LUMPA-196834 format. One line per field, with one value per atom (N, C-alpha, C): residue number from 1; atom name; x, y, z. Coordinates in steps of 0.02 Angstrom, whole numbers, padded with zeros to 5 digits. Layout:
BEGIN
num <- (NUM;...)
atome <- (CA;...)
xx <- (X;...)
yy <- (Y;...)
zz <- (Z;...)
//
This chain:
BEGIN
num <- (1;1;1;2;2;2;3;3;3;4;4;4;5;5;5;6;6;6;7;7;7;8;8;8;9;9;9;10;10;10;11;11;11;12;12;12;13;13;13;14;14;14;15;15;15;16;16;16;17;17;17;18;18;18;19;19;19;20;20;20;21;21;21;22;22;22;23;23;23;24;24;24;25;25;25;26;26;26;27;27;27;28;28;28;29;29;29;30;30;30;31;31;31;32;32;32;33;33;33;34;34;34;35;35;35;36;36;36;37;37;37;38;38;38;39;39;39;40;40;40;41;41;41;42;42;42;43;43;43;44;44;44;45;45;45;46;46;46;47;47;47;48;48;48;49;49;49;50;50;50;51;51;51;52;52;52;53;53;53;54;54;54;55;55;55;56;56;56;57;57;57;58;58;58;59;59;59;60;60;60;61;61;61;62;62;62;63;63;63;64;64;64;65;65;65;66;66;66;67;67;67;68;68;68;69;69;69;70;70;70;71;71;71;72;72;72;73;73;73;74;74;74;75;75;75;76;76;76;77;77;77;78;78;78;79;79;79;80;80;80;81;81;81;82;82;82;83;83;83;84;84;84;85;85;85;86;86;86)
atome <- (N;CA;C;N;CA;C;N;CA;C;N;CA;C;N;CA;C;N;CA;C;N;CA;C;N;CA;C;N;CA;C;N;CA;C;N;CA;C;N;CA;C;N;CA;C;N;CA;C;N;CA;C;N;CA;C;N;CA;C;N;CA;C;N;CA;C;N;CA;C;N;CA;C;N;CA;C;N;CA;C;N;CA;C;N;CA;C;N;CA;C;N;CA;C;N;CA;C;N;CA;C;N;CA;C;N;CA;C;N;CA;C;N;CA;C;N;CA;C;N;CA;C;N;CA;C;N;CA;C;N;CA;C;N;CA;C;N;CA;C;N;CA;C;N;CA;C;N;CA;C;N;CA;C;N;CA;C;N;CA;C;N;CA;C;N;CA;C;N;CA;C;N;CA;C;N;CA;C;N;CA;C;N;CA;C;N;CA;C;N;CA;C;N;CA;C;N;CA;C;N;CA;C;N;CA;C;N;CA;C;N;CA;C;N;CA;C;N;CA;C;N;CA;C;N;CA;C;N;CA;C;N;CA;C;N;CA;C;N;CA;C;N;CA;C;N;CA;C;N;CA;C;N;CA;C;N;CA;C;N;CA;C;N;CA;C;N;CA;C;N;CA;C;N;CA;C;N;CA;C;N;CA;C;N;CA;C;N;CA;C;N;CA;C;N;CA;C;N;CA;C)
xx <- (00035;00004;00050;00096;00131;00172;00183;00195;00138;00085;00027;00007;00039;00045;00074;00145;00185;00171;00153;00128;00079;00031;-00031;00008;00037;00083;00123;00169;00186;00163;00110;00063;00004;00017;-00040;-00106;-00129;-00182;-00226;-00294;-00314;-00306;-00295;-00292;-00334;-00402;-00465;-00478;-00454;-00466;-00413;-00362;-00292;-00304;-00332;-00314;-00401;-00450;-00524;-00509;-00473;-00478;-00542;-00573;-00637;-00628;-00686;-00688;-00747;-00727;-00770;-00775;-00830;-00850;-00915;-00883;-00922;-00946;-01011;-01043;-01060;-01032;-01039;-01047;-01099;-01120;-01169;-01203;-01258;-01262;-01216;-01203;-01157;-01148;-01084;-01093;-01052;-01053;-00982;-01015;-00951;-00954;-00888;-00880;-00842;-00853;-00801;-00821;-00844;-00868;-00896;-00854;-00897;-00954;-00961;-01022;-01069;-01107;-01136;-01138;-01098;-01088;-01154;-01172;-01208;-01253;-01309;-01350;-01395;-01389;-01431;-01439;-01459;-01492;-01418;-01373;-01328;-01260;-01258;-01191;-01219;-01148;-01163;-01084;-01081;-01006;-01025;-00970;-00952;-00887;-00875;-00831;-00806;-00739;-00707;-00649;-00619;-00559;-00509;-00487;-00415;-00445;-00535;-00536;-00591;-00623;-00690;-00695;-00756;-00796;-00827;-00830;-00892;-00921;-00966;-01005;-01042;-01025;-01064;-01113;-01163;-01205;-01273;-01314;-01399;-01442;-01487;-01551;-01512;-01466;-01425;-01474;-01472;-01512;-01470;-01479;-01463;-01517;-01489;-01529;-01527;-01463;-01483;-01421;-01414;-01355;-01348;-01293;-01283;-01252;-01210;-01174;-01093;-01072;-01023;-01016;-01084;-01092;-01138;-01143;-01185;-01197;-01258;-01262;-01307;-01263;-01292;-01314;-01364;-01379;-01396;-01407;-01423;-01368;-01360;-01310;-01254;-01200;-01143;-01094;-01065;-01027;-00941;-00940;-00873;-00868;-00832;-00805;-00737;-00748;-00676;-00676;-00592;-00562;-00528;-00556;-00551;-00499)
yy <- (-00071;-00007;00058;00067;00131;00144;00103;00137;00166;00140;00176;00252;00250;00322;00350;00351;00378;00400;00354;00362;00415;00426;00464;00532;00548;00598;00631;00596;00617;00636;00612;00621;00672;00697;00749;00726;00661;00639;00621;00637;00631;00556;00556;00486;00432;00471;00423;00397;00421;00398;00342;00354;00298;00247;00261;00202;00171;00218;00201;00213;00258;00287;00306;00308;00339;00402;00458;00508;00525;00571;00555;00649;00681;00754;00760;00803;00827;00882;00900;00963;00980;01016;01025;00958;00937;00882;00851;00886;00859;00811;00809;00776;00736;00685;00661;00634;00643;00607;00567;00494;00457;00436;00429;00401;00375;00316;00253;00194;00205;00128;00077;00004;-00049;-00070;-00082;-00109;-00080;-00078;-00069;-00132;-00130;-00173;-00177;-00112;-00101;-00035;-00043;00031;00031;00075;00079;00163;00175;00254;00287;00238;00263;00263;00198;00184;00164;00194;00176;00141;00093;00047;00036;00059;00039;00013;-00027;-00055;-00026;00014;00031;00002;00000;-00039;-00042;-00012;00003;-00016;00011;00014;00003;00003;00028;00089;00131;00203;00174;00214;00202;00278;00280;00363;00350;00364;00373;00425;00417;00492;00462;00490;00490;00510;00480;00467;00493;00449;00441;00405;00427;00397;00407;00358;00368;00399;00452;00501;00464;00447;00407;00359;00325;00286;00249;00240;00200;00171;00128;00083;00125;00176;00212;00263;00293;00353;00343;00393;00374;00451;00479;00533;00520;00527;00515;00576;00589;00633;00620;00668;00646;00703;00676;00719;00664;00674;00662;00672;00624;00654;00623;00575;00549;00489;00502;00457;00421;00360;00322;00282;00266;00239;00181;00124;00042;00006)
zz <- (00013;-00015;-00005;00037;00032;-00030;-00081;-00151;-00192;-00181;-00198;-00163;-00093;-00077;-00098;-00115;-00144;-00222;-00247;-00320;-00326;-00283;-00275;-00264;-00202;-00188;-00254;-00291;-00340;-00399;-00416;-00479;-00421;-00373;-00368;-00362;-00347;-00359;-00287;-00280;-00210;-00184;-00119;-00105;-00100;-00088;-00084;-00158;-00204;-00291;-00298;-00266;-00274;-00239;-00181;-00114;-00087;-00116;-00081;-00039;00005;00067;00083;00154;00161;00189;00160;00190;00222;00281;00354;00348;00345;00337;00384;00459;00496;00506;00515;00512;00569;00633;00689;00724;00762;00799;00776;00713;00686;00627;00586;00545;00515;00498;00461;00384;00337;00277;00282;00240;00247;00169;00135;00068;00078;00024;00012;00076;00106;00145;00126;00135;00097;00136;00196;00242;00283;00314;00394;00406;00484;00527;00581;00600;00650;00668;00661;00666;00729;00783;00821;00845;00873;00884;00933;00945;00992;00953;00914;00877;00804;00754;00683;00655;00666;00651;00558;00516;00467;00448;00405;00387;00320;00325;00266;00249;00181;00168;00211;00250;00300;00372;00399;00469;00470;00528;00549;00570;00560;00572;00626;00690;00738;00736;00736;00749;00811;00870;00927;00946;00983;00980;01010;01006;01024;00971;00955;00895;00828;00832;00765;00715;00661;00594;00536;00469;00433;00373;00346;00325;00242;00216;00157;00142;00106;00070;00010;-00016;-00077;-00074;-00124;-00100;-00077;-00094;-00080;-00026;-00016;00038;00074;00137;00188;00210;00231;00281;00335;00385;00454;00507;00544;00565;00643;00684;00768;00800;00863;00909;00896;00855;00867;00916;00947;01006;00997;00951;00955;00880;00850;00794;00808;00806;00814;00754;00737;00683;00708;00714;00748;00689)
//
């Protein structure tokens, strides 16, 4: 994987395109937008756990719900307290 990172850097290409890296965008503590996830592992009002190519992403909070999702992206709303990479 290291050679792909170096190639992406040398060619000035975004790592998410070259490596399929997850992108997590958080707006305040109300919304999270996750790109490049592979699967939904767990979904409750307190925890949303996603598998990405390299790790798991956990969104902890209260009143969490998935606004929409596709095979590659997801929008989560609710009271977000913490985002963990496991």
